[in-house]
C-alpha positions in Angstrom: 0.0 0.0 0.0 1.3 3.4 -0.9 0.4 6.6 0.8 1.3 10.0 -0.7 2.1 13.2 1.1 2.1 16.5 -0.7 4.1 19.5 0.5 4.4 22.9 -1.2 7.9 24.1 -1.0 9.7 27.4 -1.7 12.9 25.4 -2.4 14.4 22.0 -2.1 17.9 20.5 -1.9 17.0 18.1 -4.8 15.1 20.5 -7.0 16.7 19.5 -10.3 18.0 16.5 -12.2 21.7 16.4 -12.7 21.0 14.0 -15.6 18.2 15.9 -17.2 17.6 15.0 -20.8 19.4 17.2 -23.3 18.0 17.9 -26.8 20.3 16.4 -29.5 21.0 19.8 -31.0 22.5 20.8 -27.7 24.7 17.7 -27.3 28.3 18.8 -27.0 27.6 22.3 -28.3 26.4 25.6 -26.7 22.9 27.1 -27.2 23.2 29.5 -30.2 21.1 30.8 -33.1 21.3 27.5 -35.0 20.1 25.6 -31.9 17.3 28.2 -31.5 16.1 27.6 -35.1 16.1 23.9 -34.7 14.2 24.0 -31.4 11.7 26.5 -32.8 11.0 24.2 -35.7 10.6 21.1 -33.6 8.6 22.7 -30.7 4.8 22.3 -30.9 4.6 25.5 -28.9 6.9 28.1 -27.4 5.8 30.0 -24.3 6.9 32.5 -21.7 5.8 31.3 -18.3 6.3 32.2 -14.7 7.0 29.6 -11.9 4.0 29.5 -9.6 5.1 26.8 -7.1 7.2 23.8 -6.6 5.5 20.7 -5.2 7.5 18.0 -3.5 5.8 14.6 -3.6 6.9 12.0 -1.1 5.7 8.4 -1.4 5.9 6.1 1.6 5.8 2.4 0.9 3.9 -0.2 3.0 7.2 -1.2 4.7 7.8 2.4 5.8 10.4 3.0 3.2 10.3 6.6 2.0 10.8 7.0 -1.8 11.0 10.6 -2.9 10.7 11.9 -6.4 12.0 15.1 -7.9 9.7 18.1 -7.4 7.0 19.0 -9.9 6.7 22.6 -11.0 3.6 24.5 -11.7 4.0 27.3 -14.3 1.6 30.1 -15.3 1.8 30.5 -19.1 1.4 34.1 -20.2 2.2 34.3 -23.9 3.5 32.3 -26.8 4.1 31.3 -30.3 2.8 28.4 -32.5 0.1 26.2 -30.9 -2.0 27.6 -28.1 -1.8 25.7 -24.8 -3.6 26.0 -21.5 -2.6 28.7 -19.1 -1.3 26.2 -16.4 1.6 23.9 -17.2 3.0 21.2 -14.9 6.6 20.1 -15.5 8.1 17.2 -13.7 11.5 17.9 -12.1 13.0 15.2 -14.3 13.1 17.7 -17.1 14.8 20.5 -15.0 18.6 20.6 -15.4 20.6 21.8 -12.4 22.1 24.8 -14.2 18.6 26.5 -14.0 17.4 28.3 -10.9 13.7 27.5 -10.8 12.1 29.4 -8.0 8.5 30.8 -7.6 8.3 34.1 -9.5 11.1 33.3 -12.0 10.3 33.5 -15.7 11.3 31.1 -18.5 11.2 30.8 -22.3 10.1 27.3 -22.9 10.3 25.2 -26.1 7.7 22.5 -25.6 6.7 19.2 -27.2 3.2 18.9 -25.6 4.0 19.3 -21.9 7.5 18.0 -22.3 10.2 20.7 -22.4 12.7 20.5 -25.3 14.6 23.4 -23.8 14.1 25.9 -20.9 15.9 29.2 -20.8 15.7 31.9 -18.2 13.8 34.8 -19.6 16.5 37.1 -18.2 18.9 35.6 -20.8 16.4 35.4 -23.7 16.3 38.8 -25.4 18.0 37.5 -28.6 15.4 34.6 -28.6 12.5 37.0 -28.2 13.8 39.2 -31.0 14.2 36.2 -33.3 10.7 34.9 -32.5 9.1 38.2 -33.3 5.6 39.3 -32.2 3.7 37.0 -29.9 0.9 35.0 -31.5 -1.3 34.7 -28.5 -1.4 35.7 -24.8 -3.6 35.4 -21.7 -4.9 38.5 -19.9 -4.6 38.9 -16.2 -8.2 37.6 -16.0 -7.2 34.4 -17.9 -8.8 35.3 -21.2 -7.0 34.1 -24.3 -6.3 36.8 -26.9 -5.0 36.2 -30.4 -3.9 39.6 -31.7 -4.1 38.4 -35.4 -7.9 37.9 -34.9 -8.5 41.2 -33.1 -9.8 43.7 -35.7 -9.6 47.4 -35.5 -12.9 48.9 -34.4 -14.6 50.5 -37.4 -15.0 54.3 -37.2 -18.8 53.9 -37.1 -18.5 52.0 -33.8 -16.3 54.5 -32.0 -17.6 56.8 -29.3 -17.1 60.5 -30.2 -15.4 60.9 -26.8 -12.5 58.7 -28.0 -13.5 55.2 -26.8 -15.6 52.4 -28.2 -19.4 52.3 -27.9 
């Protein structure tokens, strides 16, 4: 019989995977503009997301043996390119390399294949990536509403309020 305990943590000693999977384009070479192009082509979606929380799951076996897994991270997706995805993203700690500092409130540019990260990059280091990706294709408002700027049309002149706003 297994029982599970759930604890929300601000940080954990084992909050990353020293053997996290590495995308083939990044094997033995640094991240550069070529790697960015390959990742952008292979990703189903690319998002900018903020870490909401880290959840540490501990499973205790029937014999009292504690078996802990890496933490799971909950992200708040704010904007992106390519396929639209839900606003909440859960990423298992297995995918988080130890060279990333993943703390609540930190922001990341994420190349995703479904919910599986192909590559995560701190948003602080991603200005060249953002420039290369261009204008966002969709975003979520503070209230959680999905907006696709390409579908938002300018309000025709006949529907404008003479005081400067919309009717």
